[in-house]
C-alpha positions in Angstrom: 28.3 29.2 30.5 29.2 31.1 27.3 27.4 32.0 23.6 29.7 29.7 22.0 30.0 27.1 24.9 25.8 26.9 25.0 25.4 27.0 20.9 27.9 23.8 20.9 26.0 22.1 24.1 22.7 21.9 21.8 24.0 21.4 18.1 25.8 18.1 20.2 22.2 16.9 21.9 20.5 17.8 18.2 23.1 15.3 16.7 22.9 12.4 19.8 19.1 12.8 19.4 19.6 12.5 15.9 21.8 9.6 15.6 19.7 8.5 18.2 16.9 8.1 16.0 18.1 6.9 13.3 19.8 3.7 15.3 16.5 3.4 16.4 14.9 3.3 13.3 17.1 0.9 12.3 17.5 -2.1 14.7 13.9 -1.5 15.7 11.2 0.4 13.9 11.7 -0.8 10.7 11.2 -4.4 11.6 7.7 -3.3 13.9 5.1 -4.4 11.5 1.4 -2.9 12.8 -1.9 -3.5 11.3 -4.1 -0.7 11.2 -7.7 -1.1 10.5 -9.4 1.5 8.8 -13.4 2.4 7.5 -13.2 3.0 3.7 -16.1 4.4 2.7 -17.7 3.5 -1.0 -20.0 5.9 -2.8 -22.8 3.5 -3.6 -21.8 0.6 -1.8 -24.7 -1.8 -1.8 -25.8 -3.4 2.2 -24.8 -7.1 0.9 -21.7 -5.4 0.9 -21.1 -3.3 3.5 -18.9 -4.7 6.0 -16.7 -6.6 3.4 -13.2 -6.4 4.6 -10.0 -6.3 2.4 -6.6 -6.8 3.5 -4.3 -4.3 1.7 0.0 -5.5 1.5 2.1 -3.0 -0.3 5.8 -2.1 -0.3 7.3 -5.3 0.4 11.2 -4.7 -1.0 12.4 -8.2 -0.3 15.8 -8.1 -0.6 18.8 -8.3 1.8 17.6 -5.4 3.7 13.8 -6.1 4.1 14.6 -10.4 5.4 12.1 -13.0 5.0 11.0 -12.8 9.2 9.5 -9.3 8.5 7.0 -10.2 5.0 6.5 -13.0 7.4 5.4 -11.1 9.9 3.4 -9.2 7.4 1.6 -12.3 6.0 0.7 -13.7 9.4 -1.0 -10.7 10.7 -2.9 -10.0 7.8 -4.1 -14.0 7.2 -4.9 -13.4 11.4 -7.9 -10.6 10.7 -9.4 -13.4 8.4 -10.8 -10.9 5.6 -12.9 -11.8 2.7 -10.3 -11.1 0.2 -6.5 -9.6 0.3 -4.7 -7.3 -2.4 -1.6 -6.8 -2.7 -0.2 -3.6 -4.1 3.4 -4.1 -6.1 6.7 -3.1 -5.1 7.7 -6.7 -3.6 11.3 -6.5 -4.6 13.4 -3.7 -5.0 14.6 -2.7 -8.3 13.4 -6.0 -10.1 16.5 -7.7 -8.1 15.6 -11.1 -9.5 17.4 -13.1 -6.4 14.2 -12.2 -4.5 11.6 -13.1 -7.2 11.0 -16.1 -6.7 11.4 -16.1 -2.8 9.0 -13.1 -1.9 6.9 -15.2 -4.6 7.2 -18.1 -2.4 6.7 -16.6 0.8 3.4 -15.0 -0.2 1.8 -18.5 -1.9 1.1 -19.3 1.8 -2.0 -16.6 1.5 -5.3 -17.5 1.6 -8.5 -15.6 1.4 -11.8 -16.4 0.4 -12.8 -14.4 -2.2 -9.3 -14.0 -3.7 -5.6 -12.9 -3.6 -5.0 -9.7 -6.2 -1.7 -8.2 -7.5 -1.3 -5.1 -8.7 2.6 -4.1 -9.7 4.6 -1.7 -9.2 7.3 1.0 -10.3 10.5 -2.0 -8.8 8.5 -5.0 -10.0 9.0 -6.2 -14.2 6.7 -6.8 -16.2 7.3 -10.2 -16.8 9.0 -12.3 -13.7 6.9 -10.7 -11.2 3.9 -11.4 -12.3 4.6 -15.2 -13.8 6.5 -16.1 -10.1 3.0 -14.8 -8.2 0.3 -16.3 -11.2 2.1 -19.4 -11.0 0.9 -19.0 -6.7 -2.1 -18.9 -7.6 -3.3 -15.1 -7.8 -4.7 -13.0 -10.1 -2.1 -10.6 -11.1 -4.3 -7.1 -12.9 -1.8 -5.6 -15.8 -4.6 -2.7 -16.6 -7.1 -5.7 -16.2 -10.1 -5.8 -13.9 -12.3 -8.6 -12.9 -15.4 -9.1 -11.8 -16.1 -10.8 -8.7 -19.1 -11.5 -7.6 -19.9 -11.5 -3.6 -23.2 -12.2 -1.2 -24.9 -11.5 -4.8 -23.5 -8.6 -5.6 -20.9 -7.6 -8.0 -17.1 -5.5 -7.1 -15.0 -4.8 -9.6 -11.6 -4.3 -8.9 -9.7 -2.4 -11.8 -5.9 -3.0 -11.3 -3.5 -0.6 -13.0 0.4 -0.6 -13.8 1.9 1.8 -11.9 3.6 3.7 -15.5 -0.7 3.5 -16.4 -1.3 7.3 -15.9 -2.9 8.4 -18.8 -6.4 9.4 -18.6 -8.0 7.9 -21.1 -6.6 4.6 -20.5 -8.0 4.2 -16.7 -11.1 5.5 -18.6 -10.6 2.9 -21.0 -10.5 0.6 -18.2 -13.4 1.1 -16.5 -15.9 1.8 -19.0 -18.8 -0.5 -18.7 -17.9 -1.7 -15.3 -20.4 -3.5 -13.3 -22.1 -2.9 -9.7 -19.2 -1.2 -7.6 -15.7 -0.3 -8.7 -12.4 -0.1 -6.7 -9.5 0.7 -8.5 -5.8 -0.5 -7.4 -3.3 1.6 -8.3 0.2 2.3 -6.9 0.2 5.6 -6.8 -1.8 7.7 -5.3 -1.2 10.0 -7.1 -4.8 8.7 -9.5 -6.5 9.7 -7.2 -7.3 12.0 -9.2 -8.3 10.4 -12.7 -10.3 7.7 -10.6 -12.2 11.2 -9.2 -12.8 12.3 -12.7 -14.3 9.3 -13.5 -16.4 8.8 -10.9 -14.9 5.6 -9.5 -16.0 5.1 -5.2 -12.4 4.0 -3.8 -8.9 3.4 -4.9 -6.1 1.4 -2.7 -2.7 2.3 -3.1 1.1 2.1 -1.6 4.1 3.4 -2.9 5.1 6.6 -0.3 5.8 4.3 2.4 4.0 7.2 4.3 6.7 8.9 4.0 9.0 6.1 6.0 11.2 9.1 7.7 8.7 11.5 9.1 11.0 14.7 10.7 8.9 15.6 14.2 8.0 19.4 13.3 8.9 19.1 9.5 6.6 15.6 8.7 8.4 14.4 6.2 9.7 14.8 3.0 7.4 13.2 0.3 4.6 15.1 1.5 3.9 17.0 -0.8 4.5 15.1 -3.8 1.4 12.9 -3.5 -2.4 14.3 -2.9 -2.4 11.6 0.3 0.8 10.5 2.5 -1.3 7.9 4.0 -4.4 6.8 5.4 -7.5 8.1 4.4 -8.2 10.5 2.0 -10.8 11.9 -0.4 -11.3 13.7 -3.4 -14.9 14.6 -4.3 -17.3 11.4 -3.9 -14.2 9.3 -4.1 -11.7 7.7 -1.2 -9.1 6.3 -0.9 -6.6 4.7 1.0 -2.6 4.7 1.3 -0.4 2.2 3.1 2.3 2.8 5.0 3.6 -0.7 3.7 5.6 -3.4 4.8 9.2 -2.6 3.6 11.9 0.7 3.2 13.9 1.5 -0.2 16.9 3.6 -0.4 17.4 3.5 3.9 16.4 0.6 5.6 15.3 2.9 7.9 12.0 3.8 9.3 11.7 6.8 12.2 8.3 8.2 13.1 6.9 5.5 10.6 6.4 2.0 12.0 5.6 -0.7 8.6 2.2 -2.0 8.1 -0.2 -4.2 6.6 -4.2 -2.5 6.3 -7.4 -4.0 7.4 -9.8 -2.1 5.6 -13.5 -2.3 6.2 -15.9 -0.9 3.1 -19.0 1.3 4.7 -22.2 2.4 2.6 -20.8 5.7 1.9 -23.9 8.7 0.5 -22.8 10.9 -1.9 -23.7 13.9 -1.2 
């Protein structure tokens, strides 16, 4: 075999493997939604809240590329775990497409949890129609707002911010004077920096899709943009969980990065 023939063979094999990966990621992997269970360490968590279970569903992106069947599959997974409360992490549709606002809210309307369902907004959500549709289903939408829950005799404060709320002073104003244990619900995991500076013990995020396309030996292109691309992370005494989300955006493909619904169990973490 000549050198030229060898190079052509390697290139053909590489292109073939790439095409096979894209085909699989388009036809199968993006629809193969997983249930991810993780323990989220929370500094100062009172014993009564130790073991509290939160389902995190984010980045649904219901559209002509993310069908209702995928959304239903994700919701059924979440409900099958019987979480204590549910957090919806934003990006319910893509590019604010109003044609899917009502339909995705209708699908989400089946969600129930003993301590409620709470939603925040992502960068693809408009500030009026999407929250109104969610509120119509009985969900609390936290737009730079916080709410206090009394659970097992203890206070859990959920502070939810819009994707576009980035200034440290605005986040500080939101959490100032909060009672009990505070969880920051922030679509963008880059808000980990502000949360750590404010001594917020934990953050729930999405937005990254886990990279959506993770190339073996290279990783995800988006990994350098975020402090945590997917899963658990920590900065100082603040923990974060970043979900890979349910849907896709820009291209209808996932490679080495299946969609997920997360079940997070809060555990006491003694801060050093």
